C-alpha positions in Angstrom: -0.2 -0.1 0.2 1.7 3.3 -1.1 0.6 6.8 0.6 -2.4 8.4 -0.9 -1.9 11.8 -3.1 -1.0 14.6 -0.8 -3.5 17.2 -2.0 -6.2 14.9 -0.8 -10.0 16.0 -1.7 -12.2 18.4 0.2 -15.4 15.8 1.4 -18.5 16.2 2.7 -18.1 20.0 3.1 -19.8 22.0 0.3 -22.7 22.7 2.7 -20.2 24.4 4.7 -18.8 26.4 2.1 -21.7 27.0 0.6 -23.1 29.0 4.0 -19.3 30.5 4.1 -20.4 32.0 0.4 -23.5 33.3 1.3 -21.9 34.8 4.6 -19.6 36.6 2.1 -22.4 37.9 -0.2 -23.9 39.3 2.8 -20.9 40.8 4.1 -20.3 42.3 0.7 -23.3 43.8 0.8 -22.6 46.0 4.1 -23.3 43.4 6.8 -20.6 42.2 8.0 -20.4 38.7 10.1 -18.2 36.6 12.4 -18.2 33.0 11.6 -16.9 30.7 14.3 -15.7 27.6 12.6 -15.8 24.7 15.0 -14.6 21.1 15.7 -12.1 18.1 17.1 -8.6 18.6 16.3 -7.8 17.2 12.8 -11.3 17.1 11.5 -10.5 19.6 8.9 -11.2 23.4 9.8 -7.5 24.4 8.1 -8.8 22.3 5.2 -12.2 23.9 5.2 -10.6 28.1 5.4 -8.1 27.2 3.3 -10.2 25.4 0.3 -13.1 28.4 0.6 -10.2 30.9 0.7 -9.3 29.1 -3.3 -12.5 29.7 -3.9 -12.8 33.6 -3.1 -13.1 35.8 -6.1 -10.3 37.9 -6.5 -12.0 41.2 -6.5 -12.3 40.1 -2.6 -9.3 40.7 -0.2 -8.1 38.2 1.7 -5.9 38.6 5.0 -5.0 35.6 7.6 -2.9 35.0 10.6 -3.2 32.0 13.1 -2.6 31.6 16.9 0.7 29.8 17.9 0.6 26.7 19.7 3.7 28.1 22.1 4.2 27.1 25.6 2.8 30.8 26.1 0.8 32.0 23.1 2.8 35.2 21.1 0.2 38.5 22.1 -1.5 39.3 19.2 -0.2 36.6 17.0 -2.8 36.7 14.1 -2.6 40.2 13.8 0.9 40.6 13.4 0.8 38.1 11.3 -2.3 40.0 9.3 0.0 43.6 9.7 2.9 42.0 7.4 0.4 42.1 4.4 0.6 45.3 3.0 -3.2 45.5 2.2 -3.7 45.5 6.3 -3.0 49.0 6.9 -2.2 47.9 10.1 1.4 47.7 10.4 2.4 51.0 11.8 -0.4 51.0 14.4 0.7 47.7 16.1 3.9 48.7 16.4 3.4 52.3 17.5 0.0 52.2 19.7 0.3 52.0 23.0 -3.1 50.6 23.9 -4.1 47.0 22.5 -7.8 49.5 22.5 -5.8 51.6 19.7 -4.9 48.7 17.4 -8.6 46.7 17.9 -10.1 50.0 16.5 -7.7 50.7 13.8 -8.4 46.7 12.6 -12.3 47.6 12.4 -11.7 51.0 10.7 -9.3 49.2 8.2 -12.2 46.6 7.5 -15.1 49.5 7.8 -13.4 51.5 5.2 -11.8 49.3 3.2 -11.9 49.7 -0.9 -13.3 45.7 -1.2 -15.0 43.7 0.8 -12.6 41.7 2.5 -12.4 37.9 3.9 -10.0 37.5 7.2 -9.0 33.9 9.0 -7.8 33.7 12.3 -7.3 29.8 12.6 -7.0 28.4 15.8 -8.0 30.8 18.5 -8.3 27.7 21.3 -4.8 28.5 21.7 -4.9 32.8 21.4 -3.6 34.8 24.1 -5.7 37.5 26.2 -4.5 39.9 23.9 -6.5 37.9 21.0 -9.3 37.2 22.3 -10.0 40.6 23.3 -9.6 41.2 19.9 -12.2 38.8 19.0 -14.5 39.6 21.3 -14.5 43.2 20.1 -14.4 42.6 16.3 -17.4 40.3 16.9 -19.5 43.5 18.7 -18.2 45.6 15.5 -18.6 43.5 12.4 -21.9 44.0 11.4 -20.8 47.6 10.2 -18.3 46.5 8.5 -17.6 44.8 4.8 -15.9 41.5 6.0 -16.6 37.9 6.7 -14.4 37.2 9.6 -13.5 33.3 10.1 -12.3 32.3 13.5 -11.4 28.3 13.8 -11.0 26.4 17.2 -11.2 22.7 18.6 -14.4 22.8 20.5 -13.4 19.3 22.2 -10.6 21.5 24.1 -12.8 24.3 24.9 -13.6 23.2 28.7 -15.5 25.5 31.3 -12.5 26.8 32.4 -10.9 27.8 29.2 -10.2 31.1 28.3 -12.0 31.2 25.1 -15.3 29.9 26.6 -16.5 33.3 28.3 -15.7 35.2 24.9 -17.7 32.8 23.1 -20.4 33.0 26.1 -20.3 37.3 25.5 -20.9 36.7 21.7 -23.6 34.7 21.9 -26.3 37.3 22.4 -25.2 38.6 18.9 -26.7 36.2 16.2 -27.3 38.6 13.6 -23.6 39.1 13.9 -22.2 35.8 14.4 -22.9 32.2 13.3 -21.2 29.0 14.4 -20.5 26.4 11.8 -19.5 23.3 13.0 -17.5 20.2 11.0 -18.7 16.8 11.6 -16.6 13.8 11.2 -16.2 12.1 7.8 -18.5 9.3 6.7 -17.3 5.8 6.1 -18.1 6.8 2.3 -16.0 9.7 2.4 -13.3 7.5 4.1 -13.6 5.1 1.5 -13.1 7.7 -1.2 -9.8 8.6 0.9 -8.9 4.9 0.6 -9.3 4.1 -2.7 -6.6 2.4 -4.3 -5.6 0.7 -0.6 -6.6 -2.7 0.5 -7.2 -0.9 3.8 -10.6 -2.5 5.4 -12.6 0.9 5.0 -15.2 0.2 8.0 -12.5 -1.0 10.4 -10.4 2.7 9.8 -13.5 4.4 10.2 -14.5 2.6 13.5 -10.7 3.4 14.6 -10.2 7.1 13.5 -13.7 7.9 14.4 -14.0 9.6 10.5 -11.3 12.4 12.0 -9.6 13.3 8.5 -6.2 13.9 9.8 -6.1 10.6 11.8 -7.5 8.8 8.3 -5.0 10.2 6.4 -2.2 9.7 8.7 -3.2 5.9 9.3 -3.2 5.6 5.3 0.2 7.1 4.9 1.8 5.3 7.8 2.5 1.9 6.1 1.6 -1.6 5.1 0.0 -2.6 8.6 -2.7 -0.4 10.8 -0.6 1.2 13.6 -2.1 1.1 16.8 -2.4 5.1 17.4 -2.1 8.0 15.5 0.9 8.9 16.8 2.9 5.6 15.6 1.6 6.6 12.1 3.2 10.1 12.4 6.5 8.4 13.7 6.7 5.5 10.9 6.4 8.2 8.2 9.4 10.2 9.4 11.2 7.1 10.4 11.0 5.9 6.8 12.8 8.9 5.5 16.6 9.2 5.2 18.6 10.8 7.8 19.1 14.2 6.7 15.3 14.6 5.9 14.5 13.1 9.3 16.5 16.0 11.0 14.4 18.3 8.7 11.4 17.1 10.3 12.7 17.1 13.8 14.1 20.1 13.5 10.5 21.7 12.1 8.6 20.3 15.0 10.9 22.3 17.3 9.3 25.2 15.9 5.4 25.7 16.3 3.4 26.2 13.9 6.3 26.9 10.8 10.0 27.0 10.7 11.7 29.0 8.0 13.0 27.2 5.0 16.6 28.7 5.3 16.5 28.4 9.3 15.4 24.5 8.7 18.7 24.2 6.2 20.8 26.1 9.3 19.7 24.1 12.0 19.4 20.9 10.6 22.7 21.3 8.5 21.6 19.7 5.0 21.0 20.5 1.4 18.2 21.6 0.3 17.1 18.5 -1.0 16.6 16.8 2.0 13.9 19.5 2.7 12.2 18.7 -1.0 12.4 14.8 0.2 10.8 15.6 3.6 7.8 17.2 1.6 7.7 15.0 -1.2 7.3 12.3 1.5 4.2 14.2 2.6 5.6 14.2 6.5 5.7 18.2 6.5 4.1 20.6 3.9 6.1 23.8 2.3 3.9 27.2 2.6 5.1 30.7 1.9 8.6 29.5 2.5 8.3 28.2 5.6 7.9 24.6 6.4 5.2 23.3 8.8 3.0 20.0 9.9 -0.2 19.6 8.7 -1.5 19.0 12.5 -0.1 20.1 15.5 -0.9 16.5 17.0 1.8 15.3 14.5 4.1 18.3 15.3 3.9 17.0 19.0 4.8 13.6 18.5 7.5 13.9 16.5 9.4 16.6 18.8 8.5 14.3 22.1 9.8 11.5 20.4 13.2 12.9 20.3 15.9 12.2 23.1 15.7 15.0 25.5 19.3 16.4 24.6 18.9 16.4 20.6 15.5 18.9 21.8 17.3 21.2 23.9 20.4 21.4 21.9 17.7 22.4 18.7 15.9 24.8 21.1 19.2 26.6 22.1 20.1 26.7 18.4 16.5 28.2 18.0 17.5 31.0 20.7 20.6 32.3 18.7 18.9 32.2 15.5 16.1 34.5 16.4 17.7 36.7 18.9 18.9 39.0 16.3 17.8 41.5 14.6 15.1 44.7 15.0 12.1 42.6 14.2 12.6 40.0 16.8 9.6 37.8 17.9 9.8 38.4 21.8 7.1 35.1 22.5 8.9 32.8 20.1 12.1 33.4 21.3 10.7 33.2 24.8 9.3 30.2 24.1 12.3 28.2 22.9 14.2 29.6 26.2 11.4 28.1 28.4 11.7 24.8 26.2 15.3 24.6 27.3 14.7 24.6 30.8 17.9 26.5 31.6 17.3 29.3 34.2 20.1 31.5 32.8 18.2 31.4 29.0 14.9 32.0 30.7 15.9 34.9 32.8 17.8 36.5 29.8 15.0 35.9 27.2 11.5 36.0 29.0 11.3 39.6 30.5 11.0 41.6 27.1 8.1 38.7 26.2 6.4 40.0 29.9 6.6 43.7 29.3 5.3 43.0 25.6 2.4 40.9 26.5 1.7 43.5 28.7 1.8 46.4 26.6 -0.7 44.5 24.3 -3.4 43.7 26.9 -2.0 40.3 27.0 -2.5 39.5 31.2 -2.5 36.1 31.4 0.2 35.1 29.0 2.3 37.9 31.0 1.7 36.0 34.0 2.5 32.6 32.3 5.8 34.4 31.2 5.8 35.3 35.1 5.6 31.8 36.3 8.4 30.7 34.3 10.7 33.0 35.6 9.5 32.3 38.9 9.9 28.6 38.4 13.9 29.5 38.0 13.6 32.1 40.5 16.8 30.8 42.2 19.1 31.6 38.9 18.7 35.2 39.9 19.6 37.7 42.9 16.9 38.1 45.7 16.3 41.5 44.7 15.4 40.6 41.1 13.4 37.7 42.7 11.5 40.1 44.5 10.4 42.3 41.6 9.4 39.3 39.6 7.3 37.9 42.3 5.4 41.8 42.5 4.7 41.7 38.8 3.3 38.2 39.2 1.1 39.3 42.3 -0.7 42.3 40.3 -1.0 40.1 36.9 -2.5 37.5 39.0 -4.8 39.6 40.4 -6.2 40.5 37.2 -6.5 37.6 36.5 -8.9 36.9 39.9 -6.3 34.4 41.1 -5.8 36.6 43.9 -4.9 34.0 46.6 -1.8 33.0 44.4 -1.3 36.6 44.0 -1.0 37.4 47.3 1.4 34.8 48.4 3.8 35.8 45.5 3.4 39.5 47.2 3.7 38.4 50.9 7.1 36.4 49.9 8.3 40.0 48.3 7.9 42.0 51.2 9.3 39.2 53.2 12.4 39.4 51.4 12.3 43.4 51.4 11.9 43.4 54.8 15.1 41.4 55.5 17.3 43.9 53.6 16.5 47.1 54.8 15.5 48.8 52.0 12.6 51.1 53.3 11.5 52.3 49.4 11.6 48.7 48.1 9.4 47.7 51.0 7.2 50.5 51.0 6.6 49.5 47.2 6.0 45.9 48.2 3.6 46.8 51.0 1.4 48.5 48.7 1.4 46.1 46.1 0.2 43.6 48.9 -2.1 45.7 50.0 -4.2 46.5 47.0 -3.8 42.4 46.3 -5.4 41.3 49.2 -8.1 44.3 49.4 -10.5 40.9 47.8 -9.4 38.7 50.8 -9.4 40.9 53.9 -10.0 44.9 53.8 -8.7 45.5 57.1 -6.0 43.4 56.6 -5.4 45.3 52.7 -5.6 48.6 55.1 -3.2 48.0 57.3 -0.8 47.0 54.8 -1.1 50.5 53.0 -0.6 52.4 56.5 2.6 50.9 57.0 3.2 51.7 53.7 2.6 55.1 54.5 4.9 54.5 57.6 7.9 53.1 55.7 7.7 55.5 53.2 7.6 58.9 55.1 10.9 59.1 56.1 12.5 59.0 53.0 10.5 62.3 51.8 8.1 63.1 48.5 8.3 60.9 46.0 5.5 58.8 43.6 6.0 55.6 45.6 4.7 57.9 48.8 2.2 59.4 47.1 1.0 56.6 45.9 0.7 54.5 49.4 -1.3 58.0 50.3 -3.6 57.4 47.8 -4.0 53.7 48.2 -4.5 54.5 52.4 -7.0 56.7 51.6 -9.0 54.9 48.5 -8.9 52.0 51.0 -10.7 54.2 53.8 -13.1 55.3 51.3 -14.5 51.9 50.1 -14.8 51.5 54.1 -16.8 54.8 54.4 -14.2 56.0 56.8 -14.6 59.7 56.1 -11.9 61.4 58.4 -8.6 59.2 57.4 -9.7 58.7 53.7 -10.0 62.8 53.4 -6.7 63.1 55.1 -4.5 60.4 53.1 -6.1 61.7 49.9 -5.2 65.3 50.6 -1.9 64.2 51.2 -1.2 62.3 48.2 -2.9 65.7 45.9 -0.5 67.8 48.0 2.7 65.2 47.7 1.9 64.2 43.7 1.7 68.5 43.1 5.3 69.2 45.0 7.1 66.8 42.5 5.2 67.0 39.6 3.1 63.7 39.8 0.3 64.3 37.7 -1.3 60.6 37.7 -0.6 60.3 41.2 -2.6 63.8 41.9 -5.8 62.8 39.6 -6.5 59.5 41.2 -6.0 61.1 44.7 -8.7 64.0 43.4 -10.8 60.7 42.1 -11.1 58.9 45.5 -11.4 62.5 47.2 -14.1 63.7 45.4 -15.5 59.7 46.0 -15.5 60.1 50.1 -16.8 63.6 49.8 -20.2 62.3 47.6 -20.8 59.2 49.9 -19.9 60.6 53.1 -19.6 64.5 53.4 -20.8 67.0 50.5 -22.5 65.7 47.8 -22.4 68.4 45.3 -18.5 68.6 46.0 -17.7 65.5 45.6 -20.4 65.7 42.4 -17.6 68.6 41.0 -14.3 67.3 42.4 -15.4 64.1 39.9 -16.4 66.2 37.0 -13.1 68.1 37.4 -11.1 64.9 37.1 -13.2 63.9 33.8 -12.4 67.3 32.2 -8.9 66.8 32.5 -9.0 63.1 32.1 -11.0 64.4 28.3 -8.0 66.8 27.6 -5.5 64.0 28.0 -7.3 61.6 26.2 -7.6 58.9 29.1 -11.1 57.0 28.6 -9.8 55.0 31.3 -9.9 57.6 33.9 -13.0 59.2 32.3 -14.7 55.2 33.3 -13.6 55.2 36.8 -15.0 58.6 37.7 -18.2 57.4 35.4 -18.2 54.9 37.7 -17.5 56.9 41.2 -20.4 59.4 40.1 -22.9 56.5 39.3 -22.5 54.5 42.0 -22.0 56.5 44.7 -24.9 59.3 43.5 -26.9 55.8 43.6 -25.8 55.0 47.1 -27.1 58.5 48.4 -29.9 58.4 46.1 -29.3 61.1 43.6 -31.1 58.8 41.5 -31.4 60.9 38.2 -28.6 61.5 37.9 -26.9 58.6 39.3 -28.6 56.9 36.4 -27.4 59.3 33.3 -23.8 58.7 34.6 -24.2 55.0 34.8 -25.6 55.1 31.3 -22.9 57.3 30.0 -20.2 54.6 32.1 -22.1 51.3 30.0 -21.9 53.3 26.6 -17.9 54.1 27.2 -17.3 50.4 28.4 -19.3 48.7 25.6 -16.9 51.1 23.6 -13.9 50.1 24.7 -14.8 46.3 25.9 -14.5 47.2 29.5 -16.9 44.3 30.7 -16.3 44.4 34.3 -16.6 48.4 34.2 -20.1 47.9 32.5 -21.2 45.0 34.9 -20.9 46.8 37.8 -22.9 49.5 36.3 -25.7 47.7 35.1 -25.8 45.9 38.7 -26.0 49.4 40.1 -28.9 50.3 37.7 -30.4 47.1 38.9 -30.2 47.9 42.6 -31.6 51.8 41.6 -34.8 50.3 39.5 -35.5 48.2 42.9 -34.8 50.9 45.1 -37.6 53.1 43.2 -40.3 50.5 42.6 -39.4 49.4 38.8 -39.0 46.2 40.0 -39.2 43.8 36.5 -36.5 46.5 35.0 -34.3 45.3 38.2 -35.2 41.7 37.4 -34.6 42.1 33.9 -31.3 44.2 34.7 -30.0 41.6 37.2 -30.1 38.6 34.6 -27.6 40.7 32.1 -25.0 40.4 34.9 -22.3 37.3 34.6 -22.8 35.5 37.5 -19.2 34.3 37.0 -18.4 37.9 37.2 -16.4 39.9 40.0 -17.7 39.8 43.4 -18.8 43.0 44.1 -21.0 43.0 40.7 -22.4 39.4 42.1 -23.3 41.2 45.4 -25.0 44.1 43.9 -27.3 42.8 41.5 -27.9 39.8 43.8 -28.9 41.7 46.3 -31.2 43.8 44.2 -33.2 40.8 42.7 -33.2 39.3 46.2 -34.8 41.9 47.7 -37.1 42.2 44.7 -38.3 38.7 45.5 -38.7 39.2 49.2 -40.8 42.4 48.8 -43.2 40.6 45.8 -43.1 37.5 47.6 -41.8 35.6 45.2 -40.0 32.3 46.0 -36.7 31.5 46.0 -35.4 34.4 48.2 -34.0 33.0 51.0 -31.5 30.7 49.3 -30.2 33.3 46.9 -29.8 35.6 50.2 -28.3 32.9 52.3 -26.0 32.5 49.0 -24.8 36.6 49.0 -24.1 36.0 52.8 -21.4 33.5 52.2 -20.0 35.2 49.1 -20.2 38.8 50.9 -18.7 36.9 54.0 -15.0 39.1 53.9 -16.3 42.1 51.8 -16.6 45.8 52.5 -20.3 46.6 54.0 -21.1 49.0 51.3 -21.3 45.5 49.1 -23.0 43.7 51.8 -25.4 45.4 53.7 -27.9 45.6 50.8 -28.3 41.8 51.3 -28.4 41.8 54.9 -31.3 44.3 55.1 -32.8 41.9 52.6 -32.7 39.1 55.0 -33.5 41.5 57.8 -36.6 42.4 55.9 -37.6 38.9 55.0 -37.4 37.7 58.6 -39.9 40.9 59.8 -42.5 40.2 56.9 -42.7 36.6 58.6 -42.9 38.3 62.0 -39.5 36.8 63.0 -37.8 39.4 65.4 -35.1 37.7 66.2 -33.9 36.5 63.1 -34.5 40.1 61.7 -32.1 41.6 64.6 -29.4 38.5 63.7 -29.4 39.4 59.7 -28.2 42.9 60.7 -26.6 43.1 63.9 -23.0 42.4 62.7 -23.7 45.1 60.1 -25.5 47.8 62.4 -22.3 47.4 64.4 -20.2 48.2 61.2 -22.4 50.9 60.3 -21.7 52.8 63.6 -17.8 52.6 63.0 -18.4 54.3 59.2 -19.6 57.5 58.0 -22.2 56.3 55.9 -25.5 57.7 56.4 -27.5 55.1 54.2 -25.6 52.4 55.9 -26.5 54.0 59.5 -29.7 54.2 58.5 -30.9 51.2 56.4 -28.8 48.7 59.1 -30.3 51.2 61.9 -33.9 51.4 60.8 -33.9 47.3 60.9 -32.3 46.6 64.3 -35.2 49.4 64.9 -38.1 47.4 63.1 -36.6 44.4 65.5 -37.2 46.0 68.5 -33.1 46.6 69.6 -33.4 50.2 69.3 -36.0 52.8 69.8 -34.1 55.8 68.4 -32.3 56.7 65.0 -28.4 56.2 65.1 -26.3 59.0 65.0 -25.7 60.4 61.6 -28.1 58.1 60.0 -29.8 59.3 56.5 -32.9 61.9 57.5 -35.4 59.8 55.9 -34.5 56.8 57.7 -34.1 59.3 60.7 -37.6 60.6 60.7 -39.4 57.0 60.4 -37.3 55.5 63.2 -38.3 58.6 65.5 -41.5 58.7 64.4 -42.6 61.3 62.4 -44.1 58.8 60.0 -45.4 62.2 57.5 -42.0 63.9 57.1 -40.2 60.3 56.7 -43.3 59.4 53.9 -42.6 63.1 52.2 -39.4 62.4 52.0 -39.3 58.8 50.7 -41.5 60.6 48.2 -39.4 63.4 47.6 -36.8 60.9 46.5 -38.7 58.8 44.4 -38.9 55.2 46.5 -42.9 54.1 46.6 -42.1 51.2 49.1 -40.5 52.9 51.6 -42.8 56.2 51.0 -45.8 53.3 51.9 -44.1 52.0 54.9 -44.0 55.0 56.6 -47.5 55.6 55.6 -48.2 52.2 57.6 -46.3 53.3 60.7 -48.9 55.8 61.1 -51.3 52.9 62.5 -54.2 55.2 61.0 -56.9 54.0 58.6 -56.3 56.9 55.5 -52.8 56.8 56.0 -53.2 52.6 55.7 -55.4 52.9 52.7 -52.8 55.0 50.9 -49.9 52.5 51.8 -52.1 49.3 50.7 -52.8 51.4 47.2 -48.9 51.9 47.3 -48.0 48.3 48.0 -50.8 46.6 45.6 -49.5 49.0 42.6 -46.1 48.1 42.7 -46.6 44.4 43.4 -45.3 44.1 47.0 -47.8 41.3 48.2 -46.5 40.6 51.7 -46.4 44.1 52.9 -49.8 44.8 51.4 -51.4 41.6 53.1 -49.6 43.1 56.4 -51.3 46.8 55.9 -54.6 44.8 55.5 -54.3 42.8 58.7 -53.4 46.5 60.3 -56.6 47.8 58.8 -58.4 44.6 60.1 -56.4 45.1 63.8 -58.1 48.8 63.5 -61.5 47.9 63.2 -62.2 49.2 59.7 -65.0 47.7 58.3 -64.6 47.5 54.3 -61.0 46.6 53.8 -60.1 46.2 50.5 -59.6 42.6 49.3 -56.7 41.1 47.7 -57.1 41.6 44.0 -58.3 38.6 41.9 -56.1 36.7 39.7 -56.5 38.7 36.9 -56.8 41.9 38.1 -53.4 41.4 39.9 -51.6 40.7 36.9 -52.9 43.5 35.4 -51.1 47.2 35.9 -51.3 48.3 39.1 -53.8 45.8 40.0 -56.5 47.7 38.4 -59.6 45.9 36.7 -60.3 46.7 33.5 -62.9 48.8 33.8 -60.3 51.1 36.1 -57.9 50.7 33.3 -60.3 51.9 30.9 -61.0 55.2 33.1 -57.3 55.4 33.4 -56.8 56.0 29.9 -59.9 58.4 29.9 -57.9 60.4 32.7 -54.8 60.1 31.0 -56.5 61.7 27.9 -57.4 65.0 30.4 -61.3 64.2 30.6 -63.5 65.1 33.5 -65.4 63.0 35.6 -68.3 64.2 33.4 -66.9 63.6 30.2 -65.5 60.2 31.4 -69.6 59.7 32.5 -70.4 60.8 29.0 -67.7 58.3 26.7 -68.7 55.5 29.4 -72.6 55.5 30.0 -72.1 55.5 33.3 -73.2 58.5 35.8 -71.1 61.6 36.9 -71.0 60.0 40.7 -70.1 56.4 39.4 -67.2 58.0 37.2 -66.0 60.0 40.3 -65.9 56.6 42.7 -64.1 55.2 39.6 -61.5 57.9 39.6 -61.1 57.8 43.1 -60.2 54.0 43.2 -57.7 54.7 40.6 -56.0 57.3 42.5 -55.8 55.1 45.2 -54.9 51.7 43.5 -51.8 54.2 41.8 -51.0 55.7 45.5 -51.2 59.1 43.7 -53.1 62.3 44.5 -54.3 63.8 41.4 -55.2 63.3 38.0 -52.2 64.9 36.5 -50.1 62.2 38.7 -52.4 59.6 37.6 -52.2 60.6 34.2 -48.2 60.2 34.7 -48.2 57.1 35.7 -50.4 55.6 33.2 -47.3 57.0 30.7 -45.0 55.3 32.7 -46.8 51.8 32.8 -47.7 52.4 29.2 -51.1 52.6 29.2 -51.6 55.2 26.0 -54.5 57.9 26.4 -58.1 56.9 24.8 -58.8 58.4 21.3 -62.0 58.8 19.5 
C-alpha cells in the first residue's frame, strides 16, 4: 500500500463552503459577520478555510493569521501575521500603539473603510492569547458595520468550562445577527472509502478506529502496510522511513510550533536543500509561504516528544541563537524556546522582554504565564530581582482573579524586603500586597497600606509615597471612613503636586471626590469628580473618565441621587461597551438594577440583574444579586431566602457597602414573617460596622432594621434623614422624604407606620400598585386590627396581573384620565353616571398611590397605558 496523494480531496464540506459563500455575499453588501468554525482536532478546519480561500473571487481581499501553539502564546499573533500584509493597513499602528484598543479600533476601521470586501481568517483561537481573545470579542461586537467576513477556527473539544475562550463565546452568543457558528462533523464511512481508494485497507475498520477524523485517516493511510496502533505511531512511522537528513529536517521543524522558515531549517539541520524536498515529497511536512510546517499540531508534537531530550534541548538553544538577533525579534517565540531549554539562565535572559510586550498588548494571562516561568527558575537570579518578579506576577494574577496566588507572591516579596532594610523597595512591596489583598480581607489590606505610608514617609516626597497615600485613602474610602480617607487623599494630592506627578494627583482627587460624595458634601464630591473627567478628556485618558463615571454613578446611587446616577451609569456603560471594559459595564448595570429596585421598578431590576454574569467579579454579583433577592422578598416570590443565603456567604469578607443591601433583605424577609429575633440577627453585625463608618445610608438602613426588630428605639447618629425620621416616629415627614426621593415602597412603609386608616389605605394602594404582596397583606391585617369594616380585598388573579392591579373598567378610566377628561366627560364616554365615574377615578388614584389626576396621567404613561382616542 502506498501513501495517498498529498492533495486530499475536500469531502462532505460543500454545505459549509456554501454557507461561508452566502455569508461573504452578505458581508459584501455591508452587513459583516463573524463565523466561528468549530470542530475537534484533525477534523479538517484548516482544509475547509483553505478551500474557501481558494474559491474566493479575486475582487475580495483576504487577510490571514493564526494563533501559535507556543508554551505561552504570542500576544496578538494573528494580527501580527496580518500586519505583515501590505493590504492590512495596520502595520504602523500595531508597532506604535500603546493601547490594545487603538490597534483593535484601527483594524475594525480598516475592515469598515476598505475599498473592497475582505475575508479575514484567524486559525486556532483555542491557542489565542488574552489580547487576541479581546480582539475576537471586539470584532464580534462591531463586525456588522464592516464589509468583512471574519472566520475564526477553534477546537471545540478542547474548550471546556475553564478555558479562556469560553467566556468570549458566551459574550458573543447574544450577537446572533453578527455571529454564526459552523461545526465540522466527522467524515462518513463513504468519504473514508474515497480517501482509501486504491489501497487494501478495511474501510469499515479504518472509519471505526479513526472516528472519521480526516487527519487521523490520512495519517493512518500514509503510515505503512499495516494499520498502526495509534495515530502517533502512524506519524512516527512516516518519519522513520525517511533518510537521516530528511528526518533531521522534520525533527528540526517540530521544534518550531506552527512553522519554520526553510533557510532556518537548512541551517539548523545542517543539510542540503534536497533533504527538505524529500521531507516535503514524503508528505510528512508541507512547504507554505517559504516555511515548513506540519499539517497538524498533533503530528508536530508527536515528533518533538519522540526525540531524545538532549537533542531537543540543543535544538531549542540553537533556535535562540538564531532568533535573538535583528530588529524584528519575535519575543514570544524567543521566550518559548528559552523556556523549553529548561535553563534558568536563558529563561531569565529572554523571557522578561516577552512579559513587557504581553502587558503592553493587554495579554495579562500570557504575561502571568511568562512570569510563572521566571518563578520556576527563581533561584537563578538574586533575591532583589526575585522579589521584583514576584510583585509583578502578583499584580497580573490579581487581574486574572487569582487573588490568593497573587497574595502569596506579594507576601514573599515583602518578607524579602523586610530582611534587606531597603525602605523604598519595602514600601512599594507593601502597597502591592495591599491592593492585591483587598479582596481577601479589607482590614488587613488597610493595615498594609498604612504600614507602607509609615515606611516611605521618612524618605521624603516621591511617587511611591504619593501612591501609598492614595491607596491608604482609597481603602478607607471603600470602608466609608471619612476622616482618614480625606486626610490621605489630600496628602496624596499635595505630594503629587509638589513633585509634578500628574497621574498620582488625579487618582488622589478621584478618591477624594468619591469620599465627599458618599460620606460628606455630595455636591462638592460631584464637582471634584467632574474636574477629573474634564482633565481626563483633555489628556485623552478614557479609562480615567470611565472610572470617574463609575464613582459618580455608584456613589450617586448610594446617596439616592437617582436621576443623576442613572445618567452617569448609562454613560459609563456606553463607554465600557465602546472600549470592551466588561467589568465596568457589568458593575454599572448591577447598580442600575439596584436603583430600579429602590425606585419600585421591579421588573426592570429583575431584567437588569439577568444581564450580569454570575461568574463575574464578586461586587458585581453582590450588587445585582442583592437587588434581585430584595425584589423577591418584597414581591413574595420564591427563592428569596436561598439567594440571600448565597449572598451572605459570598460577601462574608467584603466591604460593608457591598454587603449591607443583602443583610437588609434578610432582615426584611424575617420581619415580614413576624420573626423579630431573626430580623435583628440578620443585621446586628453590619449595624455595628455601620456605626464605625461615616455612611449615612448604611447607618440609616441597618439602624432601621434594628429598630424594626425592637433592638433600638432611636435613630443612630448620622443616619440618613428619611430613615431617621421614620425611626423617630415622624411618619408624615418620612413619607414625604421618601416620596421626594422616588422610593414608593419606603413611602408606603412610612405611611403604614401611622397606624391610622387613611394613611394605611394610601399605603395599601402603593403596595398593590408596585406588586408588594407581603407588605399589602400586612397593611390589610393592620386595618382589620383597627376595626376597619371595609378592608380592600386581595385582587383577583386576573386583576393582580393587570398594571397596578386595576380592573378592566379602571384601566379604561385611567386611559380617559390620561386623556384629560373630567368626571362628566368620562361618564358621557362610558355611559355611566358622573357619580359612578367619580368613584372609579377615586379608586384608580388610590390604587396608583397618587393624589391628583395629573400624577395618575403620568403613572399611566410610565406603565405604557396610552390615552384613549375617539
